[in-house]
Each structure stands twice: as structure tokens, then as C-alpha cells.
N, C-alpha and C positions, 0 to 999 in steps of 0.2 A: 644724767651723771652716772659714771661707772660706780659700782657698789664699793670698790676699795677706797674711793675718795670719801666715803662716809666713815671709814675706820680711823683709828688712832695709830700713830707711830708709838711703839712701846719699847722699853729698854729695862734691863735689870736695875733694881734699886741699888744693889751692891756693885762695887767695882770688882769684876772677875779677873782683872788683869788680862793676860793673854788667853785665858781659858775660854773656849767657845761656848756660848750659851745655847740652851735649847728652850724654846717657848712652847707651851702646850695649852690645849683647851679640850675638856671633855664635853660631850653632848650626846643626847639621845634622839634618835630618829623617831618621828611621831606617826609614821605610817610607811606605806610602800613608796619607795623613792622612784620618781620618774626621771629626774635629772639632778645632778649635783655638780657644782663647779667651785673651784678654788681660785682666787686671785691673790697673788703674793708679790711682795717686793721687799727690799732691804737696803739700808746702808751697810754694806758688807755683801757677802754672798750666802746663799741658803740652799739647803736640801729640805724638802717637805715630805712628811710621811702621814698616811692615814691608816690607823690600826697596824702600824709597823711596816706598811707597804710604801715603797718609794713612789712619789708622785712625779710623773714625767721623766724625761731623760735629758733635761737641760743641765749642762755642766756650767758651774760658776754663774748661775742666775743671781741677780737680774741683768748681768752684763755690766759694761763700763760706759757711762755717759758723762756729760758735764753735769754732775749730780746737783750742783747748786741751782740748776734751772730745769734739768731733765732727768727723770728717774723712771726707767722702764718697769712695768709690771707684767707678769705673765698670767694667763688664764688656762686652767687645766680642767679637763673633764674627770671628775672623781666618782662618777655614778657607781661604777662597779666596785668601789672600795668601801662604800657605806654599809654598815651593819646596824643593828638596833642600838647597841652601846658603842660609842666611838671616842677615839682620842686622836686629835690632830697634833702632830709635833713638828716643829720647824727648827732645825739646827743651823746656826749662823757662824760663818768664819769672817775674818777681817776683810778679805777681798781687797779691792782697790780703794774703797771708800774710807776705811779706817787705817789702813796701812800708811806709813810715811813713805810714799813712793818717791823714788829717785834719790840717789845719794847726794844730789846737789839741790834739792828742793823740798818744799812742804806743800801740803794740801790745805789751803786756808778754810775750806768749807767742811772739813771732816766733823762728824758729830762731836759736840762739846763734851759728851760723856766719854769720849775716846773708847767706845766699844760699839759692837754691832747693834743696829736698830731694825726692828721688824714692823711691817704693816701687812695685814692680810684680811681677806673676807671670804666667807663661805656662803653660798646660796643653795638651799635644798628645795626643790620643787617636788611636791608629792602628787601622786596620781589623782587624789581628790581635789586638786587645785590649790591646796594650801602651800604657803611658802615660808621657810625659816631662813633667817640670816644670822650669821655669826661673825662679828667684827672684832678685830683686835682692840682691846680696851683694858682697863685695870682689873677685869675679872680673869684675865689669862694668868698663867703661872710661868715661872722661869726657873731653870736649874743649870748648874754647871754640868758639863758633859765630859765624856771620856777624851775629848779632843783638847789636850792641854795647851795646844798652840796650833794654829793653821793660818799661815800667812803667805802672800805671793812670793816674796823673795826667799824666805827662810825654810819653808817647807811645813812639815806637820809632825806633831808629837801626839801619840795615842797611847792611852793607858788601857791595855786590854783587860786588866784586872777589874775595871769598873764599867765595862761596856754595858749599857742599858740601865745602869744605876742612876736614879734621879732623886733629888731632894728639892721638891717644888717650893718656890718662894714667890713673894709678891713682885709685881712689875710696877713701873711707873710710866706715865705718859711722857713722850718726848715731843715737846712742842715744835713742830716743823710744818710749814705750809704744804698742803696736799695738792696744790695746783701744779706742782712740779711733776706729778705722776702722769706718765704717758703709756699707751699700749705698746707692747713689744713691736719694735721697728726693724731691728737688724735680724740677720740670720741667727738661728739658735746655735749655741756652742754644743757640740755633741762628741761622743767617742766615735771616731770614724774608722779606725783600723787597728788591728791587734798584731803585733810582731813577736815572733818567737825569739828567744835568746839564741845567738849564733854560736858562741863559744865561751868557755870559762878560761880566764887568763890568770896566771900567777905572775905578778910583775917582779922586776928585779928587786924591789923593796919587800917582796914577800906578800903583797896584798892580793886579795881575791877580787878579781874584777870580771864583770860579765859584759860582753859586747853584743849589742843587738844589731850591728851591721849597718844601721841607718840612724842619722840624727833626727830626732823628732821633738815636737812639743807635746807634752802630756805627762804621763806618770806610769809607774809599774804596778802590776798586780801580782801578789804572791801570798802563799800561806806561811805565816810565821812558824819557825821551828824553835822550840825551847821550852824550858819548864817555867813554872810560875815565878814571875819576878825577873826573868832574864831580859836583858835589854838588847834590842836589835837596832843597829844604826846603818843606814844606807845612804851613801852620797852619790851625787850625779855629776857627770862631766861630759864635755863634748869630745875631747881628744885625749890621747896619751902624749907624754912628752918625748923628747928625742931618745931617751933611754927606755921608753916603753912603760913609764910609770903614770899613774893616775894624775891628771892635771886639772887643778881647780883655781889657780891663781887669777885667771881671767874673769872669774865670777865676782871678783872684788869682795864686797861685804856680804853678798848673798850666800847664805849657808847652804841652800838647796839640799836639804837633808830630811830624811824620814827617820823618826825614832819611834819604835814600837816596844812597849813593855808587855811581855807575855802574860796572859791570864790562865785561868783553868782550862779554857777551851779556845784554841786559836783557830779562827776561821779565816777564810780567804779575805785579804785586805787590799784596798787601793785607796789613795788619798781622797779626801772629801772636798776640800776647798782651796786647792793650790795646783800648780803645774810646774813643770821643769823643762828646760831645754837640754837634751842629753842624747848621747849614743851609748855611753858606758855608765855602769853603776859599780860602786865599790861596796862590798860587804864589810864595812868598817868594824862592825860587831855583828856576829852571827853565831847562833847555836845550832848544832846538828849538821847533817850532811848538806852539801851544796849540790843541788840537782838543777841543771839549767831548765829542765822542763817545768820547774816550779815558778819560773819568772816569765812574765809577759810584759811587753811595752805597749801601752795604749796611746795611740795618736789622737789628740784632742784639738779641734779647731772649729771655726764657724762652718756650718754645714752648707757649703756652696756647691752648686751643680758644676761638675767638670764639663767644660765646653770645647777646649782646644787640645789637640794631640799632634805630636810631631815625631818623626823618626827619619833617620838617614843611614847611609852606608857606613858612617864613621862611628865606631863604638864610643870614642871619647866625647864626641859631640853629643851623642845620645845620653851619656852620663851627665854632661853639662846641662842638658835639657831637664833631666830628672832632678838635678840639683836645684834648678830654677823652680820646678813644680813643688818640691819639698820645702824650699825656702818660703814660697808663698803660703803653702798650707800651714807651716809652723808659725808664721808671723801674722796670719790673718785670724786672730783670736779675738773676735768682737771689735777690735780696732786694729789698724795696720801697724803693728809694733815694729820697731827696728830690730829687736832681737828677743829671744825668749828665755835667756838663761841668767844674765847677770843682774845686778841691782839697778835696772833701768826699765826695759820692756815697755817703752813709751810709744805713743802714736806720732812719730816724727813726720811732719808734713813734707819735708824734702824727699824722703825715701818714697812716700806714697806718690808724690808728684811725678818723679822720674820713672816709676815702675807701673803707673796705672795702665798704660796702653797694653803692656804685657799681661797685667792682671786680668783685664777684661777679655782677653783672648783665652787664657788658660781656664778661667772660671767665670761663671755668671756672678758678677760682683755688684750688680745694680742695687739690690736691697742693702747689701753690706755697706756700700759707700753712701747711699742716701742717708742712712742713719748717722754715719760719721760726719758727713757734710752738714747735717743739721746741728751737730755738736760744734762744728767749726763756726757756724753762724752764731751759735749761742756764746761762744768764747771770743768772737772777734771784738777787738777793743773799740772804744768809742770813736777813735780817730781812723778806724778802718784797718789798722794793722792786724795781722793774723799771728797768733802765737806759733812758736816753732813745734810745739807738741799739742795734740788734741786727743783727749781732754788736757787742759793746760794745768800741769802740776809743777811747773818750773818757776813759780813765783811765791814769795813769802807773804805777800799781801796784794790786794786787788789793784794797787797803783803802780806795781812794778812792771817793767819790761813792755812798755807800750811801743814796741817796734817789731818789724818783721824782717827776717833775713830773706834776701832774694832767693828764688827757687824753692824755698821753704814756704813762705807766704803765698807764692804764686800757685800753690795747690788749689787755692780758693777760686782761681780762674781756670786753670788747666783741667782739673778733674771734672767739674761740671760740663765743660765743653766736650771733653773726650767721652764722657758718659752719654751725652746727647748723640754723638757720632756712632757710638757702639749700640745704644739701645733705643734711641729715637724719642725719648720722653721730653716733649717740648714744654710741658707744664712744669716739670721739675727744673728745667733750665730757667724758666721764668721765675720760679721760686728762688733760685740762687742768684739771679741777675743783680739784685741790689747789693748783695754781699760782694760780688765780683767788682761792681762799680765802686763800692766803698774802698776796696783794696787798691784799685787803680788810682783813685783820688788820694789815698794816703801816700802813695809813692809820688804822686804829682805835687802834693803840698808839703812834703817833708824835705829836709835837706836844703842846700843852698841854690840848687838849680832845678827848675820845674821839669826839665827834660832829661835829668839824670837821676838814677836811684842811688843817691849819695848819702843816705841817712844811716847813721849808726853802724852796727856790726853786721857783717855778712859772713855766713859760713862758706859761701862761694863754691869753688870746685873742691869740695871736701875730700881730703886724703889723696889729692893728686900727687903725681911723682915728677912734676916739671921743675920743682925747685924754686919757683918764683916766690912762693910764700909758704910759711910753716904754721899757719893758724895763729900767729901772733900779730899784734897791731904795730906795724911800722909803716913808713911812708910808701914804700914800694907795695907792700901788702895792701894798704888801703886803696891805692890807685888801681891796682890790678883787680881788686874786688869790685870797685865801682864800675869798671869797664864791663866786667862780666855781668854785674847786676843790671846794667843798662840793657843788656840783651834780654834778660828776663822781663824787664819793664816793657820793652817793645813787644815782646811775645804776649804778655798779658793784655796790653792795650789792643793788639791785633785780635786776640780772642774775644775781648769785649765788643769790638766792632762787629765781628762775625756773628756773635750771639745776639747782639742788638738787631742786626738785619734779619735774623731768623724770627725774632720776636716783634718786628715792626717798629723798633725804637729809632728815633733820630740820633745817629751816632756821628754826625758831621764834626762836632766838637772834638771827639776822640780821634777821628781821622786826621784832623789837623795836628793834634797832639802827637800822633804816631809819626807824622812827617817831620815834626820838629825834633823828636827823639833821634830819628835816623840822621837828620842833618847835624845835630849837636854831636852825636857819636863820631861822625866822619870829620867834623871840624876839630875835635879834641883828641881823638884817639887813632886816627889814621895818619901816620907820620911817614913822609916821603913815599907814599903809595903803598904802605904796608901797615899791618897791625903794630901797635906799640910794643907788645910783648909777644914774641914769636913762639908761642906754645901751641900744642895741639888743640887744647880747649879754647884758646883765644880765636883760632881759625874756625873751629866748629861753631862757636857762638856767633861769630860774625856772619857766617854763611847761613846757618840754620834759621836765625831770627831775621834774616833779610836786611842786615845792617850795611852790607856792601853791594854795589851794583854788579861788579864783575865777579860773579861767583866762580866762574871757571878758573880765573887766575888764582883766587884764594884757595880753591879746592886743590889745584895743582901744588900749591905751596904746602897745604896740609898733607897731601899724599907723599910729597918729597920728604917732609919731616918724618913721617912714619917709616918710610923706606930707609932713611938715613939712620934711624934708630933700630935697624935690624927687623923691620916689620913688627915692631912692638909699640904698644900704646903707652902714654904717660898720663892719661886722663883720670880724673876723680869722679865723684858722684854725678856732677853736672855734665862734663864733657863726654863721659862714657855713654850716657843716656841717648845722646844725639849723634855720636861719632859714626856709627855704622850706616845709618840712614843718610847722613850728610855725604858720606863717600859714595854711596849708591846713587843718590839723586844727582850727583855731579860727575858720573861716568867712571867711578873708581871702585866698582863692585869687586874687582880682582884684589884690590888692596884690603877691602873689608874681609874677604874670604881668608886672606893671609893672616889678618888679625885673629879671626875666629879659630884658625887651625894652628896658630902659634902655641907651642908647648913650653917655651922658656919664659921665665919671669921677665916682665909682668904680662900676664895673659889669663884668659878664662881657663884654658886647658892646663895651665900650671897647677892650679888648685886641684883639678881632676887628677892630674898625674901624681899629686901628693896625697891622694886618697879622700878628697872632700866628697861628702854626700849632700851638702847644701852649699849655698853661696857664701863666701867669706866677706867680712867687712873690709879687709885689706887684701891687696893683690898678693902680699906675702905674709898673711897671718901666720903661716908656718914657712920658714925659709927652707932652702934646699938642704941644709945640714940638719934640719929637724928642730932648730931653735925657733922661739916665738918672736913675732914682731915686737910685742910688748906684753906686759901684764896688766896695764892700766885700762886699755881700750882695745880689746882684741876678740871680737865675736866671730865664731865660725858658722853663724847662721844669720846672715844679714842680706836681705834680698835685693838691695838696690842695683848691684851690678848684673843682676839677672834680667835687666831691661833689654839685654841683647836678644832675648827670645822673641821680642816683637819683630826684630829684623829677620830672624830665622823664619817666622811665619810670612812676613810681607815680601821678603826678597828671595830667600831660598825656595819657599813654597809659592810665593807670589800672591797671597791672599790679602786684599786691601779693601777697606770701605771707600765709598765715594762721599766726600763731604757735602755735596749738593743733594744727596739722596741717602740719608743716614740709615742706620740699623741694617745695613747690607741689603737694602731693597735693590740697589744697583751695586754690583760687585766689580771691582777691578782685579783681574787675575794677571799678574805680570811676574812670573818666575824668571830668575836669572841664574841658570845652572853654571857650575864650575866643575871642570873635569876632575878636580881633586876629590870631589864627592861623586860617587857613582850613581846614587839615587836618593830621592827625597819623597816623602809622602806626609801630608798633613791634612787635618780637617778642623772645621770650626762649626759648632752648633750655634748658629747666630739667631737673632730674632726673626730672620726671614727663612730659616731652615738650615739644613746641613750642607755646608760647602766642603768640597774635597778638591785637593790639588796634588798631583804627583808627577814626577818625571824620572826617567831612567836613561842613562847612557848605554848605547850599543855601538861601540866603535866611536865614530865621530858624530853619529846621529843621536838625537834625543827624542824619546817618545813621551808625550804629555798626556795624562789622563785627568780630566777635570769634570766635576759634577756641580751643577748649579741647581739650587732648590726651585721647585715649582713656585710660580708667582713672583720670582725675582728675575732680574736681567743682569747681564754681565758684559763687560768689555774684556776680551782676552787678548793680551799683547804678548806675542812670542817673537822676539827680535824685531824685525821690520814689518811683521805681519800683524794685523789687527782684525779681530772678529767680534761682531755684535751678536750676542746669543740670548736666548731665554732659558727657562728651566730645562734641564736634561743632562745627559752624559756625553762627553766629547773626547775624542782622541785625535792627536796630531803628531806627526813625525817630522822633524826638521833636521 
């Protein structure tokens, strides 16, 4: 048994309200220390100190899991911090566990004391072989700290006048089962990059605003300026409005504010237990000179290894790719959140589903998603339905919302399969298989028809522009959603079949189910030889999920629809994810390039032209005239539409895995150049090694340079020519 599982959860006897508690224990070392370790976890988030020295560099530990059944703990080597006389102090913020997350939901499992809870254990091994253990129990002390408030949505309030002051009081045991404790599974959240302030702006309203030039998730670091008792207030925002003023309406109820009360000695400060999504800060209250050199923006996210790189001759496409990378970084903060700024920041399954393939090329996300998928398994309902957010905080009690939205719940099938293709871990696929099967059986057993996913509410092609539905429940809306949901149903059944065959499972029952889904789709929804609703997404889903036999006919109709719309898309979260690959796989790569290079609304490059540094939630989050799409739901850092980057890798650069030989043991290189782009180069540091693919136009000829890692094989397809190669560097001119 891990030592921490012998400790007690402890909490303050008094209700400190929003004030962050610090817990402490003094102890004396009994000899020369050979090794000392600290294990810690919390309901809330914590920073640990030994003799005033920060332990580790984990930001927002212990991270975010399905706390009612899974709570991570971290283990730190503190050998070098131990003296003869010692004090360990652990400061707690509210984090995800105590905060009332989401403006439309509550967390049913948050600690009944409504305040942070600590559990920790120290083990000291002496050179003479003796061992001491220090466990959290009622001998520890607790005190209010200088952090008067530190919460996920609202920010942090710090009283610099009382920094370091403690009035130690008794704790009490918080009775909670320790079997929920698990070792650290996900990637550690760290400070990754520091950005300098780019410029100081005086807005038309006379406000002092600092621009960091890039939207990030994290916080700022600065030295407070002011005399004793002066109050500093700093607000955070993603954008400026049409007049150039600081804009925070899209944050909804999230305050996203730092308040610092100056003390006798003002040292450099950065927040302790919170984060913000921002590009701009407003010095709402500030004493003294404003020097941009005093302000740094620190990017914080899960410390994933960067694996994919892409560059081409078009600067706007390169900016789009940068926006995709930053969108992933900013939203992969222990869970794949939808956005990092407003009163939401939740692990929406639909966003993760459609973006995963891109995510696994840009970064090594295997460990990140294994942890999250284990939470998904823990949160999966008894009937197999999968909540729309993981961890699930959108229910008021454990009996609410036992349904799954199509494409959102399908993350339970799509992501484990795509993880297997990218990383080749057959054992983890086996671990997830029952969850995948339970979700498919939920779709099969719910609703009025076994072969349609016609149960309850579907988000469907979220935020599409086709005008068929507007997210309200009406007859057309429901019918349209069921048709699209049936595509996702067929897709997940197909994945279950493929995964079952890899694992040696008899899937004949599901093969028959898949046949009947396709048959029922065609009987009900193909009218006079065409889809019932003639939208781009309807065609994409019909083709991509194999619901129609004559893919060439439906692909032509899709391409004609796009051309008739001025080479512009109308797709939402679902259609956009599969649009480009569907076009390419059916002979319309030129149309896909036209969509990529389109600069007018709606398009990817429209947001680039409007100054975006991350991916927007809406195609027109900011309109041409500078006005906003809305104030209620308008994130400027929402990664879902960044799924286009997987097409940039797979079609423009031509780097693809082989489903029959995963983890890039066999690589398919099939670049499809377009003269509107002069050159492309990309690389992927895969499980089989570094893959490179580049091409460049010289007149009408194209020169290709391709590198295959040692130990891997590849099929290189260049137009009508195919080459079977092993590891090495290759050059072709066509």
C-alpha cells in the first residue's frame, strides 16, 4: 500500500469562506538523511513547501479527475530540502473540486465542508537504516493565508500586508475513503513558456491595457508597485472590441481578475492556484509607473512532447497552423477543455473527439488521453451512455442526464481506436474495449429503433451555418439530428468491429448490426436518390461513414454545393472535422485547397485575417465590421475547428499511418501538391521514429524529399507512381 493511503484527509475546523488555508507540520530530523519523499493530494489544488522552499514545479496539482472515484497524488523527492528542524507547509486553493464549476451545473461530490481538503505523507529514510513517517492527521495545524480568494473562474485576491503571517489552529479529520487515491497518471501541468509584453495601449476609454501579442492560457508575473495598502486590480481579456476597448463580456460570470493589496515589501508575484485565457490585461487599478518590462505572460499547460511540425509557402496558412498549435496548448490543461477563459473550461467530449487525430500529430498525447479516458470510463453511466463533459460536472445529482449526444459520446470509441493507430498500445485498447462496447449497446438499446441513434438530445453539427436547425428542438431539427447521429452510430460500430478483430473478439453480431444501420439509413433518409437534407455536413457524413454506396456521386454533389457557395463551407463542429479528408479521398483535393485558402467568411483564414492567434469557437466570432457574434457564447480560443491540421499533415505533406500496421511501423506517404502553394515541409516524431515529407514547385515540376525512420517501411505514392521503401532519405522529381 502506498504510504499516503495510511494518512487522513484533513480540513480546517473553522469555515474560512473563500480564504485559502495553509496546513503545516513541524518535525525534527533524527540523523543524516539518505532519502526523503513527500506524497500529497487534495480536494482543491495545492502548493507544498519544505522550510519555505517550493516542492516540485507541478502547477494546479493534483490535477482534475473524476474525484468521486479517482484522485491523483504526486510523489516528490525532498531529500535536499530537509534540515535538522523542519516545517512542511501546504497551501490549498479551491481548484476544480471545491469550485462550483460551470454556470449551468453543480458538482455533486464536492467536499461537504465546502472548503479545500488535504492528504499528505512524508517518509524519511536515514543513513543508519531508520525510517520516519509523517502522515496528515489531527496533529497538523491550519491557518488562514494571505490568499483571500483563489478560484478557477474568478482569479485571485492576495493581501501583501500579511504574506507569511500564520495563526495556527486545530484541524479535523475529513472522513473520505482513501481507495480513490491513484498515482499520477496524466502529464504534469507546468509553466512552459514566458512571453514579453509587446506594447502598452491607451484605449479610447482611457484604460491602460497591455498586449502580449498572443492569446495564452496561464497567468502574468509582475512586481506590484504601490505603497502600503494600495490596491492593484488587473483584468484579463482575449480581444479588444470594434472601438479598441478592453472586452470582457464573453467571459460571462467569470471575473478573471487579480487583486493585490500592497504590503511593506512588494516582491515579484504570480498567481498560485488559478489560470486565465488571455492576450490582453487591463491595469484597472495600478499605482506607480507602467513599464511593460515589468509584465511577463506565462503559458501553462500539460507538459506534452511536441511531435508534429508543419510549414508552407503561404504566411496565412502558417499563421492558421500556429493558431491550431496554440489552441491545443491552451486547452490541454490536464483535461481537453473547450475554452480557457469563461465560466466553463470543461472537458467536452465532442471537441476532443473531432480534434484527436490532429492532437496526436502535434503532440505526444498518449499519457494525457489515457488518464482522461480512464475518467471517461469512471463517469460512464450504468446504461453505457457517456456524459458530454469529462469529468462530468453538468448534473445536479447522480440520476440526471443518462444520455449521450452523438459525436460527443462517440469519443469513447473514436479516441481509443485513434490512440491505437497512433501509438500501437494494444493493451490499452483492450482496457477500453468494454467501455466502447457499452456505449455502442447504449445506442442500440435506446430510442425507438435499434438501428438509429434516435434517443434524446443531440448537439449534432454544432454551430453549423447551413440554416437547417438552430439548436432548438423542433420536428425538422430532431429529424436532421437523428440522421447525422446515425452516421456517428455507424462509425462507432465500425470502430468496435475493427478493435474487436485486433483483440481477437467475435464481432459477428456487430457486423450484422452495422449492415442494418446502413440499410435503415438508406431506407429512411435517402429520398429519390439523394440525401433528405442537402447540406454540406449531410453529404460529408453520408460519405465519410460509408452510409451510401455511390460515394463518387455524393462527393460530386458535395463539391458542387461548396462551389455554388463561392468555395466556402457551411459546416459546424462535426462536418468540419471530416470535410477536407472526404473531399480528398473522393478526388476533390482542389476543392479542399480552395476551402483552406479562402479568406472570406466563413473560412479558417477569415479569422487569421481578423487577427486571431488561436482558433475561434465561431467562424465569425468577430465579424468583418469588428462587432461580436454574441456575448453569451463566444470563445476566441476553441480548438475544434483546428482539426483541419490533420488534413494539412495527411494531404498537403502526405504523412499517414497504416491501419493494418499501427504506430507508423508502416507509413503511407501520399502528398497532393497544389500550385497555389509553392512548397510544404512537415515532420512527425512518431513511435517508429522521425518522419519527414517536403515538396517544392519549380515551374511545372515538383521535387519531393522524404525521410523514413530506420526500422520502418513506407509506401510512397506520387501521382500514378508507387514506391515501396524502407528506412532512408529519398528524393523524387515529377
